[in-house]
N, C-alpha and C positions, 0 to 999 in steps of 0.2 A: 514575834510575840513580845518578848522583852529579854534583856541581857542579865546575866548573873555575873557578878565580879567576885571570884573566889578569894582574891587578895584583900577584899574589903573587910573592914572591921565589923560590918553589919553581917550577922549570921545569914547563911544562904536561905534558910526557911523564911526569915523575915524579908529578904529581898524578893522571894517568890510571893509572899503575902502582899507586900507593897506593890509589886508588879501587877498582880491580879486586881487589886483595888484601883490602881491607876487605869487599867483597861476598862473597868466598869465605869469609872468616873468620866472617861473620855468617850464612852459609848461603844467601844470596840466589842465589849461583852455587854449585851443588853439583858434586862430582867427576863428570866425564863430560859436563857440560852444555856446550852450544855457547855460545860468546861472540859478541857482535855482530861483524859483519865490520868491517874497518878503515874502509871507506867509510861504512858505516852509523853507526858510533860517531863518526867525524869529523863527519858531517853533524849528528848529534844534539847534539854538544858544540860545534859551530861552530868546529872547529879543522882545521888542515891534516892530511890523511891521513898524511903522512910522520911527523907527531908521534905519531899513534896507532900507526903501524907500529913506531916506535922503542920505545914502551912495550910493545907486544906481543912484540917481539923480546927485550927484556930479561926479560919474564915467561917466555918460551919457554926462554931460556938458563938461567934459574933453575929450570926444571923445574915451574913453576906451570901453564903452558899446554903443550899438545901440538898440533902442526899435523899434520893428516891431509890429504895432498895430494889435491886435488879435492873434499874434504869440508868443510874449514874448520878453525877453531881451537876447541879444547875445553879445559876445566879438566882438569888431570891427575887421574888416578884417586886418587893419593895426593900432593897438592901438597907440594912440598919444604918442609921446615921450615928456617927461617933458622938459620944457625950463631949462637952467642951474640954473637960479634964483629959480625956483620952486623946482628943485631937491635939491639944497642946503638948501632951507627952510625946506623941508621934512627931510633931513639928520640932520639938526640942531635940529629940534623938537624931532626926534627919539633919537638923541644923548643925549639931555637934559633929556629925560625920562629915558633912560638907565643909565645915570650918577646918576640920582636921586635914582634909584633902587639900584645901586651899593653902593652908600653912605649909604642908609637906612639899607643895610644888613652888612655894615662894610667892604666891599671889598676894597682892595687897587687899585690904578690906574693900576698897573701891572696886577693884577688878572682880573680886568674888561676888560682891553685891550686884554688879552689872550682869555677870553671867547668870546669876540666880533670876534676876528680873527678865532677862532674855528668855530663859527656859520657861518661866511662868507664862510669859506672853505667847510663846510658841505653842505651848500646851493648851492655852485658852483658845487660841485660833483654831487649833486642830479639833478641839471639843466643839466649838461653834460650827465648824464646817461639817461635822458628822451629825449634828442635831437637825 
């Protein structure tokens, strides 16, 4: 599914939220697909169920997930697009986290930018191959 990094400065609930959004954007989770239950995902990621519940609630509030009482949680048929300001905020937060990691390991700006570009290209290829 995706990895959680407990030592990261990014809260675990946010890592889960971003991981689920990434799976949707890559087509791993398609509109209408059931998502793992809070308990199952918490067990798989070895995190507290309340942490997963928080991420799921935020995704539901954002219109990315829909909860069907008695059935479970599903990817919304038309997941909400982020407003530009929200998108920029998420990019800024992620960029700050990535830059912090790059500085901590002693990477140059050029090396960090190259790795970011490689990751973006790899994810784009994966997305196209699943479409």
